[in-house]
C-alpha positions as CSV (number, residue, x, y, z in Angstrom):
1,X,43.5,67.8,-39.1
2,X,42.3,70.8,-37.0
3,X,43.3,69.1,-33.8
4,X,46.8,68.8,-35.1
5,X,47.0,72.5,-35.9
6,X,45.7,73.3,-32.4
7,X,47.8,70.7,-30.6
8,X,50.4,73.1,-29.5
9,X,49.4,76.6,-28.5
10,X,51.8,77.5,-25.8
11,X,53.3,80.8,-24.8
12,X,56.5,81.8,-26.6
13,X,58.5,81.7,-23.4
14,X,57.4,78.2,-22.7
15,X,58.2,77.1,-26.3
16,X,61.6,78.7,-26.0
17,X,62.3,76.9,-22.8
18,X,61.2,73.5,-24.2
19,X,63.1,74.3,-27.4
20,X,66.3,75.0,-25.5
21,X,66.0,71.8,-23.5
22,X,65.3,69.7,-26.6
23,X,68.1,71.4,-28.5
24,X,70.6,70.6,-25.7
25,X,69.7,67.0,-25.8
26,X,69.9,66.8,-29.6
27,X,73.3,68.5,-29.6
28,X,74.7,66.2,-27.0
29,X,73.4,63.2,-29.0
30,X,74.7,64.5,-32.3
31,X,78.1,65.1,-30.8
32,X,78.3,61.4,-29.9
33,X,76.8,60.2,-33.2
34,X,77.9,62.7,-35.8
35,X,77.4,60.5,-38.9
36,X,73.9,59.6,-37.9
37,X,73.1,63.2,-37.0
38,X,74.1,64.4,-40.4
39,X,71.8,61.7,-42.0
40,X,69.0,62.7,-39.7
41,X,69.5,66.3,-40.9
42,X,69.0,65.1,-44.4
43,X,65.6,63.7,-43.4
44,X,64.7,66.8,-41.3
45,X,65.1,69.1,-44.2
46,X,62.4,67.1,-46.0
47,X,59.8,67.2,-43.1
48,X,60.5,70.4,-41.2
49,X,58.0,72.3,-43.3
50,X,55.2,69.8,-42.5
51,X,56.0,70.2,-38.8
52,X,55.9,74.0,-39.1
53,X,52.6,74.0,-41.1
54,X,50.6,71.3,-39.3
55,X,52.1,70.0,-36.1
56,X,53.7,73.0,-34.4
57,X,52.3,76.1,-36.2
58,X,52.8,78.3,-33.1
59,X,56.4,77.3,-32.8
60,X,57.4,77.3,-36.5
61,X,60.3,79.7,-35.8
62,X,61.9,77.1,-33.6
63,X,61.2,74.2,-36.0
64,X,63.0,76.3,-38.7
65,X,66.2,75.5,-36.8
66,X,65.5,71.7,-36.4
67,X,68.1,70.4,-39.0
68,X,70.6,73.0,-37.8
69,X,70.4,71.7,-34.2
70,X,71.3,68.2,-35.4
71,X,74.3,69.6,-37.3
72,X,75.7,71.7,-34.4
73,X,76.9,68.8,-32.3
74,X,78.1,67.0,-35.5
75,X,80.2,70.1,-36.4
76,X,81.8,70.4,-33.0
77,X,82.7,66.7,-33.0
78,X,84.0,66.6,-36.5
79,X,86.1,69.8,-36.5
80,X,87.2,70.0,-32.9
81,X,87.4,66.5,-31.5
82,X,87.7,64.1,-34.5
83,X,88.2,60.4,-34.0
84,X,91.5,58.8,-35.1
85,X,89.9,57.4,-38.3
86,X,89.1,61.0,-39.3
87,X,92.6,62.3,-38.5
88,X,94.0,59.6,-40.7
89,X,92.6,61.2,-43.8
90,X,92.7,64.8,-45.1
91,X,91.1,66.7,-48.0
92,X,93.3,68.1,-50.7
93,X,91.5,71.4,-51.2
94,X,92.7,75.0,-51.4
95,X,91.8,75.6,-47.7
96,X,93.5,79.0,-47.5
97,X,91.6,80.4,-50.5
98,X,88.3,79.1,-49.2
99,X,89.0,80.6,-45.8
100,X,89.9,84.0,-47.2
101,X,86.7,84.0,-49.4
102,X,84.6,83.2,-46.4
103,X,86.3,85.9,-44.3
104,X,85.7,88.5,-47.0
105,X,82.0,87.6,-47.1
106,X,81.9,87.7,-43.2
107,X,83.3,91.3,-43.2
108,X,79.9,92.5,-44.1
109,X,78.7,91.5,-40.6
110,X,80.5,94.5,-39.3
111,X,78.4,96.9,-41.4
112,X,76.9,99.4,-38.8
113,X,73.7,99.6,-40.9
114,X,72.6,96.2,-39.5
115,X,72.3,97.8,-36.0
116,X,72.3,94.5,-34.0
117,X,75.0,91.9,-33.3
118,X,72.3,89.3,-33.1
119,X,71.1,90.0,-36.6
120,X,74.7,90.2,-37.9
121,X,75.2,86.7,-36.4
122,X,71.9,85.5,-38.0
123,X,73.1,86.9,-41.4
124,X,76.3,84.8,-41.1
125,X,74.1,81.8,-40.3
126,X,72.1,82.4,-43.5
127,X,75.2,82.3,-45.6
128,X,77.5,79.8,-43.9
129,X,75.4,77.3,-41.8
130,X,75.8,74.5,-44.4
131,X,79.3,75.3,-45.7
132,X,81.0,73.1,-43.1
133,X,78.8,70.2,-44.2
134,X,80.6,70.3,-47.6
135,X,83.9,69.2,-46.1
136,X,82.2,66.5,-43.9
137,X,80.4,64.7,-46.6
138,X,83.5,62.8,-48.0
139,X,83.8,61.1,-44.6
140,X,80.1,60.3,-44.1
141,X,80.0,56.9,-45.6
142,X,82.6,54.2,-44.9
143,X,82.1,52.2,-48.1
144,X,80.7,52.9,-51.5
145,X,78.2,50.1,-51.0
146,X,76.9,51.8,-47.9
147,X,76.6,55.1,-49.8
148,X,74.7,53.5,-52.7
149,X,72.3,51.7,-50.4
150,X,71.5,54.6,-48.2
151,X,71.2,57.1,-51.1
152,X,68.7,54.7,-52.7
153,X,66.5,54.6,-49.6
154,X,66.8,58.4,-49.3
155,X,65.6,58.9,-52.8
156,X,62.6,56.7,-52.2
157,X,61.5,59.1,-49.5
158,X,60.3,61.3,-52.4
159,X,57.4,58.9,-53.0
160,X,55.3,59.9,-50.0
161,X,56.2,63.6,-50.5
162,X,55.0,63.4,-54.1
163,X,51.8,61.6,-53.0
164,X,51.2,64.5,-50.7
165,X,51.7,66.9,-53.6
166,X,49.0,65.0,-55.6
167,X,46.6,65.3,-52.6
168,X,47.3,69.0,-52.3
169,X,46.7,69.6,-55.9
170,X,43.3,67.8,-55.9
171,X,42.2,69.6,-52.7
172,X,40.6,73.0,-52.4
173,X,43.0,76.0,-52.2
174,X,41.6,76.8,-48.8
175,X,41.8,73.3,-47.4
176,X,44.0,72.8,-44.3
177,X,46.3,70.6,-46.4
178,X,47.1,73.7,-48.4
179,X,47.9,75.8,-45.4
180,X,50.5,77.9,-47.2
181,X,48.0,78.7,-50.0
182,X,45.2,79.6,-47.6
183,X,44.2,83.3,-47.8
184,X,46.4,84.1,-50.8
185,X,45.2,85.8,-53.9
186,X,44.3,83.6,-56.8
187,X,46.9,85.4,-58.9
188,X,49.4,85.5,-56.1
189,X,52.6,83.5,-55.5
190,X,50.7,80.3,-54.7
191,X,48.3,80.3,-57.6
192,X,48.6,79.5,-61.3
193,X,46.9,82.7,-62.4
194,X,43.8,80.8,-63.6
195,X,41.4,78.4,-62.0
196,X,41.2,77.4,-58.3
197,X,44.3,75.1,-58.1
198,X,47.0,75.7,-55.6
199,X,50.6,75.3,-56.5
200,X,51.8,72.4,-54.3
201,X,54.4,72.7,-51.6
202,X,54.5,69.1,-50.4
203,X,56.1,68.8,-46.9
204,X,57.9,72.1,-47.4
205,X,57.0,75.5,-46.0
206,X,57.4,77.4,-49.3
207,X,57.2,76.9,-53.0
208,X,61.0,77.3,-53.4
209,X,61.6,74.3,-51.1
210,X,59.4,72.1,-53.1
211,X,61.0,73.3,-56.3
212,X,64.5,72.5,-54.9
213,X,63.3,69.0,-53.7
214,X,62.0,68.0,-57.2
215,X,65.2,69.2,-59.0
216,X,67.6,67.5,-56.5
217,X,65.7,64.2,-56.2
218,X,65.3,64.0,-60.0
219,X,69.0,64.4,-60.5
220,X,69.8,61.8,-57.8
221,X,67.4,59.4,-59.3
222,X,68.9,59.7,-62.7
223,X,72.4,59.3,-61.2
224,X,71.3,56.0,-59.4
225,X,69.9,54.7,-62.7
226,X,73.4,55.0,-64.2
227,X,74.7,52.3,-61.8
228,X,74.3,48.6,-62.4
229,X,74.4,48.0,-58.6
230,X,71.3,50.1,-57.9
231,X,68.4,48.2,-56.5
232,X,64.7,49.0,-57.1
233,X,65.3,50.4,-60.6
234,X,61.9,49.5,-61.7
235,X,60.5,51.6,-58.9
236,X,62.6,54.5,-59.8
237,X,61.7,54.3,-63.5
238,X,58.0,53.4,-63.4
239,X,57.0,55.3,-60.2
240,X,59.4,57.9,-59.0
241,X,60.3,59.7,-62.2
242,X,56.7,60.1,-63.4
243,X,55.7,61.3,-59.9
244,X,58.5,63.9,-59.8
245,X,57.5,65.0,-63.3
246,X,53.9,65.4,-62.1
247,X,55.0,67.3,-59.0
248,X,57.1,69.6,-61.1
249,X,54.0,70.6,-63.1
250,X,51.8,70.9,-60.1
251,X,54.4,73.2,-58.5
252,X,54.0,75.6,-61.4
253,X,57.7,76.5,-61.6
254,X,59.2,76.8,-65.0
255,X,62.7,76.7,-63.5
256,X,61.9,73.2,-62.2
257,X,61.0,71.8,-65.6
258,X,64.0,73.6,-67.3
259,X,66.4,72.3,-64.6
260,X,65.1,68.7,-65.0
261,X,65.5,68.9,-68.8
262,X,69.1,70.3,-68.2
263,X,69.9,67.3,-66.0
264,X,68.5,64.8,-68.5
265,X,70.4,66.3,-71.4
266,X,73.6,66.6,-69.4
267,X,73.5,62.9,-68.4
268,X,72.6,61.8,-71.9
269,X,75.4,63.7,-73.6
270,X,78.0,62.6,-71.1
271,X,76.9,58.9,-71.2
272,X,77.0,59.0,-75.0
273,X,80.4,60.6,-75.2
274,X,82.1,58.3,-72.7
275,X,81.8,55.9,-69.8
276,X,79.9,57.4,-66.9
277,X,78.5,54.7,-64.6
278,X,78.5,51.0,-64.5
279,X,75.1,50.4,-66.2
280,X,75.6,49.4,-69.9
281,X,72.0,50.3,-70.9
282,X,71.9,53.7,-69.1
283,X,71.1,55.7,-72.3
284,X,68.2,53.4,-73.1
285,X,67.0,53.5,-69.5
286,X,67.2,57.3,-69.5
287,X,65.4,57.6,-72.8
288,X,62.7,55.2,-71.6
289,X,62.3,57.1,-68.4
290,X,62.0,60.4,-70.2
291,X,59.3,59.0,-72.5
292,X,57.5,57.6,-69.5
293,X,57.7,60.9,-67.7
294,X,56.5,62.9,-70.7
295,X,53.8,60.4,-71.5
296,X,52.7,60.3,-67.9
297,X,52.5,64.1,-67.7
298,X,50.4,64.2,-70.8
299,X,48.1,61.4,-69.9
300,X,47.8,61.4,-66.1
301,X,48.6,65.1,-65.3
302,X,46.7,66.8,-68.2
303,X,45.1,69.3,-65.9
304,X,48.5,70.1,-64.2
305,X,50.1,70.5,-67.6
306,X,47.4,72.9,-68.7
307,X,47.8,75.0,-65.6
308,X,51.6,75.0,-65.9
309,X,51.4,76.1,-69.6
310,X,48.9,78.8,-68.7
311,X,51.2,80.2,-66.1
312,X,54.1,80.1,-68.4
313,X,52.2,81.9,-71.1
314,X,50.8,84.6,-68.8
315,X,53.9,85.3,-66.8
316,X,54.9,88.2,-69.0
317,X,58.6,87.2,-69.2
318,X,60.9,84.9,-71.2
319,X,63.8,82.7,-70.4
320,X,66.2,85.4,-71.6
321,X,64.6,88.0,-69.4
322,X,64.6,85.7,-66.4
323,X,68.2,84.6,-66.8
324,X,69.9,87.7,-68.2
325,X,67.8,90.9,-68.2
326,X,66.3,90.6,-64.7
327,X,69.6,89.7,-63.0
328,X,71.4,92.5,-64.8
329,X,68.7,95.0,-63.8
330,X,68.8,93.8,-60.2
331,X,72.6,94.1,-60.1
332,X,72.5,97.6,-61.4
333,X,69.9,98.6,-58.9
334,X,71.8,97.0,-56.0
335,X,75.0,98.8,-57.0
336,X,73.2,102.1,-57.2
337,X,71.4,101.7,-53.9
338,X,73.9,99.7,-51.8
339,X,77.1,101.2,-53.0
340,X,80.5,99.6,-52.5
341,X,79.9,98.2,-49.0
342,X,76.1,97.3,-49.2
343,X,73.5,97.4,-46.5
344,X,75.0,94.6,-44.3
345,X,74.7,90.8,-44.3
346,X,71.2,89.4,-43.9
347,X,69.4,92.7,-44.2
348,X,67.5,91.5,-47.3
349,X,66.3,88.3,-45.7
350,X,62.6,88.3,-44.8
351,X,63.3,86.5,-41.5
352,X,65.3,89.5,-40.2
353,X,62.2,91.6,-40.4
354,X,60.3,89.1,-38.2
355,X,63.2,88.9,-35.7
356,X,63.3,92.7,-35.4
357,X,59.5,92.8,-34.8
358,X,59.6,90.0,-32.3
359,X,62.5,91.4,-30.3
360,X,61.8,95.1,-30.7
361,X,65.0,95.8,-32.6
362,X,65.1,99.0,-34.5
363,X,65.0,98.8,-38.3
364,X,68.3,99.3,-40.2
365,X,69.4,102.9,-40.8
366,X,69.0,102.5,-44.5
367,X,66.5,100.0,-45.8
368,X,67.6,97.8,-48.7
369,X,65.4,97.9,-51.9
370,X,63.2,95.0,-53.0
371,X,64.9,93.4,-55.9
372,X,63.3,89.9,-56.3
373,X,66.5,88.4,-57.6
374,X,69.2,86.8,-55.5
375,X,72.2,88.1,-57.4
376,X,71.0,91.6,-56.8
377,X,70.0,90.9,-53.2
378,X,73.4,89.4,-52.4
379,X,75.2,92.4,-53.9
380,X,72.9,94.8,-52.0
381,X,73.8,93.1,-48.8
382,X,77.5,92.3,-49.1
383,X,78.8,95.0,-51.4
384,X,81.1,94.4,-54.3
385,X,83.9,92.6,-52.5
386,X,81.5,90.3,-50.5
387,X,79.5,89.6,-53.6
388,X,82.5,88.6,-55.7
389,X,83.9,86.5,-52.8
390,X,80.6,84.6,-52.3
391,X,80.2,83.6,-55.9
392,X,83.9,82.8,-56.1
393,X,83.4,80.4,-53.2
394,X,80.6,78.8,-55.1
395,X,82.6,78.5,-58.3
396,X,85.6,77.1,-56.4
397,X,83.5,74.2,-55.1
398,X,82.0,73.7,-58.6
399,X,85.5,73.6,-60.1
400,X,86.7,71.1,-57.5
401,X,83.7,68.9,-58.3
402,X,84.6,69.2,-62.0
403,X,88.2,68.1,-61.3
404,X,87.0,65.2,-59.3
405,X,84.6,64.2,-62.1
406,X,87.5,64.2,-64.6
407,X,89.8,62.1,-62.4
408,X,87.2,59.5,-61.2
409,X,86.7,56.2,-62.9
410,X,83.2,55.0,-63.9
411,X,81.2,54.4,-60.9
412,X,79.1,56.0,-58.1
413,X,81.6,58.8,-57.4
414,X,81.8,59.9,-61.0
415,X,78.0,59.8,-61.4
416,X,77.4,61.8,-58.2
417,X,80.0,64.4,-59.3
418,X,78.1,64.9,-62.6
419,X,74.8,65.2,-60.6
420,X,76.3,67.9,-58.4
421,X,77.6,69.9,-61.4
422,X,74.1,69.7,-63.1
423,X,72.4,70.8,-59.8
424,X,74.8,73.4,-58.6
425,X,75.3,75.0,-62.0
426,X,71.7,76.2,-62.5
427,X,71.5,77.2,-58.8
428,X,74.1,79.9,-59.5
429,X,71.2,81.9,-61.0
430,X,68.5,80.6,-58.6
431,X,67.9,81.2,-54.9
432,X,70.2,79.6,-52.4
433,X,70.9,82.2,-49.7
434,X,67.2,82.9,-49.4
435,X,66.1,79.3,-49.9
436,X,67.4,77.3,-46.9
437,X,66.4,74.0,-48.6
438,X,68.6,74.8,-51.6
439,X,71.4,76.1,-49.4
440,X,71.4,72.7,-47.5
441,X,71.4,70.6,-50.6
442,X,73.8,72.6,-52.7
443,X,76.5,72.7,-50.1
444,X,75.9,69.2,-48.8
445,X,75.9,67.5,-52.2
446,X,79.0,69.5,-53.2
447,X,80.8,67.4,-50.6
448,X,80.3,64.3,-52.9
449,X,82.5,66.1,-55.4
450,X,85.3,66.2,-52.8
451,X,85.4,62.4,-52.2
452,X,88.3,61.8,-54.8
453,X,90.3,64.5,-53.0
454,X,90.6,62.4,-49.8
455,X,94.2,61.2,-49.1
456,X,96.1,59.8,-46.1
457,X,97.4,62.3,-43.7
458,X,100.6,60.4,-43.5
459,X,101.7,58.8,-46.8
460,X,104.0,55.8,-46.3
461,X,106.3,54.4,-48.8
462,X,105.6,50.7,-49.5
463,X,107.2,48.2,-51.8
464,X,104.4,46.1,-53.3
465,X,104.9,42.4,-53.6
466,X,105.1,40.9,-57.1
467,X,101.6,40.1,-58.3
468,X,99.9,41.6,-55.3
469,X,96.7,43.5,-55.8
470,X,96.9,47.2,-54.9
471,X,95.2,48.2,-51.7
472,X,92.5,50.8,-51.9
473,X,90.8,52.3,-48.9
474,X,87.4,53.8,-49.3
475,X,86.7,57.3,-48.0
476,X,86.0,57.3,-44.3
477,X,87.6,54.0,-43.6
478,X,90.0,53.6,-40.8
479,X,92.8,52.3,-42.9
480,X,94.5,54.8,-45.1
481,X,95.7,53.6,-48.5
482,X,99.3,53.0,-48.9
483,X,100.5,55.3,-51.7
484,X,104.0,54.8,-53.1
485,X,106.2,57.8,-53.2
486,X,109.7,58.5,-54.4
487,X,112.7,58.0,-52.1
488,X,113.7,61.0,-50.2
489,X,110.5,63.0,-50.8
490,X,109.0,64.6,-47.7
491,X,105.3,65.3,-47.2
């Protein structure tokens, strides 16, 4: 493994030149193949941490932007030069409200305390890089069958990542495979507080990325189990769910276990109260999977369970303090320190400190306080108006997903809408702005909640033939559905 770490030790200027050349090629390719580029970005978000830690440690700052480079060309193509099949459909969303909320958040980039246009632009990137992805996702798949098939294969990518987590947990904390844990205090952020075990990160750079991965892939796995058409169900039930449960314990995060329980309870209650997916035995499957996951955790991951419980008992806080007391204290401190207008967008982000040091940019005139809670950090950066606008944007997307869930028939779209709600809801209190993995998934998956809001750009009046079956076009197809409308009505 040492030869991998030392494979690339080039000067920064050389890496920047190579990075610029590679980025130009990728952007040109992603412009011509925007759908494939978005799907590649979904894979890149899973592996970029491994590349940063083991393959290109000297160029980890450039690798951090890997998935973003794939998206830039796709964004340009989708929003500025869309194909006719895209222009034939539109999203029925409150675009004006969404634009105004984004503008109010962006106003914080003009805060003179930032002291650098480059860092102001980077602050905008932190908040908004994946927001455009939300409105592209409804067009990504041409048929529901394609969406189901590719989502199934994507979820199965969790198996090798979980296997790596098992290997990390069984390895020494100072092993090269636990690069992120190396050199850290036993009671630090990467330890359990007792013993010599490292909290696993999988293919991700940080613990928060692995935590997000487990929550998101568990929710997607449960969603796929609700569909009769899903293939490889035995693999999802007997292999993937227990592996995700084991990785949740080995990651040491209480939020992961609580969020997985929240997803399980949410799907169970909804499936018992009404029709959710197309699988008739979903409740039994979910109950069996839960028993298997718990039994597997107790039998196969006894040591991980003991370390997880030890950390939970010695953490010195409770669920109430983490979800209510701590955020309220952080909001109060942010208001007192940052005032009405805050310190400026991005000033709380750790990467801005590294950028200032690398480029010799002076520190901000007023340094933001360390709050260790995203609600307070966002308020300290954006001020009152920006803070309210940012979370209003998140709530608008969540509300649109809820409306889509209510209006969708039983099937993959309804199931995915519920999964998005059960993921995005808890992440209102968890890190998204300062967790680029969560930011990618929260905004990207929110796009699934907009699929029912697709409609033809031009709605034509048709007179159906007696006995003819209604025509239904799937999202992203080139043929828009013919929707009857009343005589004389103009669209």
